[in-house]
C-alpha positions in Angstrom: -0.4 -0.2 -0.1 1.4 3.3 -1.7 0.5 7.0 1.3 1.0 9.8 0.1 3.9 11.9 0.9 3.9 14.3 4.9 3.7 17.6 3.3 6.7 19.1 4.7 5.5 23.1 4.5 2.4 24.1 5.9 -0.3 25.0 3.6 -1.3 28.4 3.0 -5.2 27.3 3.9 -3.8 25.8 7.6 -5.8 26.7 10.6 -3.8 29.3 13.5 -4.6 27.9 16.3 -2.6 29.9 18.3 -3.4 33.4 16.8 -7.4 31.7 16.8 -6.6 31.6 20.6 -5.0 35.0 21.4 -8.4 36.1 19.0 -10.8 34.1 22.0 -8.3 35.6 25.0 -9.0 39.3 24.2 -12.8 38.6 23.8 -13.0 37.2 27.0 -10.7 40.5 28.3 -13.1 42.7 26.5 -16.0 41.2 27.9 -15.7 42.3 31.0 -15.6 46.3 30.3 -18.2 47.0 32.2 -16.0 46.1 35.3 -12.3 47.5 35.4 -10.7 45.5 37.6 -12.2 42.3 36.0 -11.0 43.6 33.1 -7.2 44.5 34.4 -7.3 40.8 35.7 -8.3 39.1 32.6 -5.1 41.3 31.0 -2.9 40.5 33.3 -3.6 36.5 33.2 -3.4 36.5 29.5 -0.1 38.3 30.1 1.3 35.8 32.8 -0.2 32.3 30.6 1.9 34.2 27.5 -1.4 35.2 25.5 -0.4 39.0 25.9 3.8 40.7 26.1 4.7 43.1 28.2 4.0 46.0 25.4 0.1 44.7 24.3 -0.5 44.5 28.4 0.8 48.4 28.5 -1.4 49.0 26.0 -4.2 46.8 26.8 -4.2 48.8 30.0 -3.2 52.8 28.9 -6.4 52.0 26.1 -8.9 51.2 28.9 -7.5 53.6 31.6 -6.8 50.9 33.7 -4.1 51.9 35.7 -5.9 52.4 39.0 -8.1 49.6 38.7 
């Protein structure tokens, strides 16, 4: 029985799981925009879990005025 070779390159239509996960986490952060302390908690958790970089975390906090939250 002959099998097709395993492709060595990603196809242009491959699914970006990391990008999907990041967008899902960001949607969860935005879902808490009515509660500033909860939103900041979610941002910090996303940073701790590696979904946001330090710079992205800083931007989220500044953009949503969460410095005192």
